N, C-alpha and C positions, 0 to 999 in steps of 0.2 A: 374410731380409733384413730390416732395419729399415726403417719407413715413415716418410718425413719427414713426410706428411699427419697422423701421431700422435706427432710430436715433444712432449716435453712442453715448456711454457712456460717452465720455468725455465732451460731451456737457453740460454746465451750464444750471441748471433747467430755463425754463422759456419758452417765446413765441417761439425764434428763434432757428433752431437745423441743424445740418448736417446729411444728411443721409449714408448710406454705397455705394450710387455709385459716390461716391467724388472720383476725379481723381487727387487731389492735384495740380491743376493748378495754384493756387496761386491769382486767380482774386479777390477773396474774401477778403483777407489779404490785398491787394492792394488796394482796394474800400473803406472799412469799417475795418481799422486797430483797429478801438476801440471796435470793436465786435468780428470779428474772428481772431483766433490764429493757432499755429501748435499743430497737433497731430501727432503720429507714421503714417508717410505716408496718411495722411489725415488732411483738416483744421475741425476745431471745433469752436463752439459757446463759448469764454471763458469769455465773460461779454456780458449780456442783455444789449440793448440799454435801455439808462435813460435819455435820452433826444430826442425832435423831431426833430433834426438834426442826432444823431446818429441812431435813426430808419428810416431815409431816406436814409442814406447810405447805411444800411442793406438791406432795398429793392432794393437798387440800384444793390448791390452784388446779391440778389436773381434773378433779370433781367438778370443779365451779366452771370450768372454761365451756363457754356456750356452743363451741362447734367442733370441741374435741381435739385441737389443734395441739396439747400437749401430750407427749408419749415417754416412756420411759424404756431402755434396753433390757433392765430386770423387770422380772414379776415383783411387784408388790402387793401386800394385803391390804385393799382400798377401805376396808371396812371402818377402821378409825378415822380416817379421812371423812368418810361419808357422814358417821355418827358424830362428827364434829360441828354439824350443819344442824340448825341455825346455832352461830356463833356468838356467845354474849359480845354485846360492846359495852353497855353500862345497864348494870340493874337489870331491867326487865325488857332493855329492848336487845333484841339480837339482828345479824345479817344472815340473810336466809342462804346465800352463796348458790348454786344451780341455775347461773346466768341463762337465759333464753336467747337463742340467735335471733327469735324476732324481736327480740327490744335492743338488738345490736348488743348484748352482753351487758345491759343494765343492772345496777345493784338495786335489791329490793329488801325491805326491813319487815321484822314480825315486832309488834308492840304486843305484852303480854298484859291484860288487866280484868281485873275482878269484874270491871262491867262489860267485857267482851274486847277480845284482842281484835287488832288492826294490821291486816296486811299491805304494807307500803309499798305499792308498784306490783310489778307479778315478777316471781320469778320462772325457771321450769316448771312444769306439771310432773316432778320428778316422783316416783312412789315412795322412795324412802324419806324425803322431805316431806310428803305429805303426811305419812304416819307420825313422824315428829310434831308435827303442827297440830295432828291430832291429839295425841299426848299431852300437848302444852294447853290444850281448850279450844282449839279448833279457831273460826273467824267469824268475827261478828260484821266487821266491815273490811271493804276493800279499797283503800283511797288510792285513786290513778292520778298521778302529776298530771299526764297529759297523754296525747293518743299515741305516741312513739313507743312508751315503756307498758302496753296494756299485755302484751305477749298471750299468757295462758289463761286470761282472766275470766274467762267462759267455764272453762274447766274447773277453776278453783269455785267461781259461783255454784255451777253444778253439783260439785262435793259437798260443799260446806253450807251452801245455802245461804251465805254472806251476801250483803248488800254490797252494791258496788257504787263508788262515788266518783263523779269527776264533773268539770266543768262544761256546762252546757254549748260553749264555743268549740269543745272538741270532739262533740256529736256528729258522726257522719251514720248512714244509713244501716252499715252494719253493726254497730252498737248503740241503736236507738232504744233498746231496751235496757238500760245501764238504770237500777233503779234510783238512785238519787242523784240530780244535775243541779249542781251550783249555778248560781245566775249574778251577773253583773260583777262588779269589780269590789265590791265591800268584803271585809273578811267577816265570814260565819262560822258559827260555834257549832261544830256537831257534837260534842259533848265539853263539860266543864273544864276539861284538860287537852280536848283536841280544839284548835283552831286553823280552819283552813284561809289562808290569804292569797286571793286571785293574784298571780305575777305575770299579766300577759307579756309577751316580748319573743320568747324562744318558741312559741306558738300562741296563739290569739286565745286560748285558754286555759293555758300553763298555771298551775296552783302548786302552792306548796304547803308544808302542815306543821304546824308548830304543837308540838307537845310539852305540857307543864312549864311553859315558858323556858325550857331547858333544850331540847332537842329538835332542830330545825330540820325536816325533811323535803330536800330541795329538788330533787327531780334532776331536769338539766338548766335549771337556772342559775347555781352558783355551786362552786366546789373550791378546794383546796388545790394550790398549784404550788407542786414541790421546784419547779423549775424559777418562778415568780418569787416563792416564798410568801404568797398572799393569797386571799381569796380571789377568785377571778371567775372569769365567764368567756363566751368565745362569738364575737360576730360573725366569724365563719358557719358556725354553725348555729344561727338565728333565724330562724325560718318564717318569722312574721314581721319585726319589728326593734332592729336595735335601739331605737329612740324609746319604745315604750318599755323594754325589758330595762334601761337604764332607770327610767322613771319607777317602775316596780322594784328596784335594786335598792332605789332610795328609800322606798316606803319602808322595806323592812327595818330601815334604823331606827323605827318606832319600836320595836319589840325587842325585847332581851332574849338572848340564846347564848348557849354555850356549846353546842354540838352543830357542826354542818353533813348532813349525813345524805349526799348526793347518789343520784343513779349513775351518772357518768363522772369521772373524776376522782380524787380522793378525799377521804374523811379527814375531819380536822375538829380540835377540842381544844379550849381556852375558855378564859373566863370571860364573862359576860361584858365586862369593861373591854377587855381585850378586841372581842368580836366586833364589838360596835367600834374600835379603830381601824380594825382591820376592813370590814365592810365600807367605813366612810373612806377608806384609801382605794378601795375598788371601784366605789361610784366616780371618784374624782380621774381615775386611770380609764375608765369606760367613758366619760365625757371627753377627755383627751384625745381618746382612739375614735372617738366619732366622727 
């Protein structure tokens, strides 16, 4: 629970606040941008909710926060905020919320499919989220973009009996039992609508998932930057090779998609043609920054 005695001075006075345990994961700014904004190295409440919808979104951010850094002076009924997750993004694709501190607050997603649901990266193993996923058909596959965002993968495996998928280059001793291990650098079909595309750079075995040639789940490889108003990546948070990440980014120009759904960073939706242009500009920017 957030501690009002530890609230940041940058918070606007009022009900909601962010305390000093914030890890600046960006979940709250993604979920409730009307309420939460930037402060140096952390989030803060820059505008108290002034409508029922803004309050609902702020409470959803409170629930999703991986470290419990968001609090309120008043008591609120959290049930509607909890029930809002998984939150629909488009048709049968959902944002899970309930981020985990073990993945530094990375976003995770659920794809609901007649052939079996896919959990993209790992949220927190929260009982109410688990029950909702059960009601939505469980999990057949758990696709892990890279080792940073695996969080509570073992608990989901044990509970749902799902098969986990990760690139072999991400394997270390504690996750050597993962059921499916992608090899090499060539794209691999998991199912007719699911294409795994290895994108080494951020880590050695980072892999993105393309669903129905429309939705690209990008892990920590690619995201939307509100500051740059462009697709973006980070050389500062590139743990393996910026050169390889540029090459991997350029490779994605061969694939049409309309959504970027990252683990860290903002989501973005545009036409396939606009996405291609944005990605080409991102590649050119990365080459200049190299």
